[in-house]
C-alpha angles and dihedrals in degrees: 000000000000124000090253092051091049091049091050092048093048092051090070097043108111116250114255128202113204105206116196125190111200148146137199092275090070095058091100087083103023097109092047091046092054090045088055091049091049090055096054111125095224114107107279094217090059094055129080123186123213129175129201110199123197099181120142091261138009096262094100094045091051091049092052091049098046101036098040101022092235125145107246129183122211136170136167109275096170093121094051133084121242095262093043093056091043090055092048091050090053090049092051087057089049091051093050091046094052090049091052131076093244118127095202136033119215102199103202128178114224094241096048116097113196125194116269094256095048095120094050091047095049092044088052089061089066095208130139088239127010130168136207118227126253138160132256120216120002146250113018091345097061119120136170115273092238139121110187103185129057100206120137117246111243090231095049130068092199117041142301113297115256088242087078092065090116091085094117138121124214094223088059091062095078101139095265131119106263134187114247139171098221127009098158121248096252091114111010130153113207132182118233092253091061092056091044091058104034137052134186117253147168122211109220090186092062113096089211111080101226122173122235095259090061092054089044091055091046092051091050090053093046091057095042098253111143117223117216139198125204100217091192094063110075123181130200109240110204096208113189130141095359103056113352133094097181101043092129088073095052122095124186111261121166091204095056 
């Protein structure tokens, strides 16, 4: 394909905003994360990168902006709980996305490393919202971040706790696009209409301490929007201080 043909093809590729929530605790893999983004096969001039930082002060956001020339939002979250500030960070990405010209939002956690063709693969699914697969925890404890069913736990008036995400069968992971209830939002491609109609939230009145992605999945279901997972797109999740117990044995490897 000639340069002119490539330029013509790229002209019609939809614009993508890659929105990244982060904080200073994820800097152990920041350089490698940005290296992985830089090696995505999607046309570079059709991608914009935006960070939402919820660190304790603005030092990390300023570093990301100055060192890597990336737009990075920050505000003082000192009066908020962990899940409250996470939800607000996600919503800052939503706000920036809706103000942009991008047609799709790739919501990507800063320790999730997708394959280089992740955008093409998720666009191919042609769903309002579709997720790539990644693991929670590490070593022998790792499990897919998936919850297939949407039943209500008999002991809960809301929904099944995210800790039950291990309800998954290997034969189901056949490379196809599959309906799910929760697939996390670590690598999630969403159409503009999804972000126009849904926000991230945390319910401080709920005695159960659910993270924003659980409420997001519940809100999708409540309004009849099916969530999907592309089981053929697998990301490397560089778990460290958040989930892992054996992170000292893990080395970054794009092929993993």
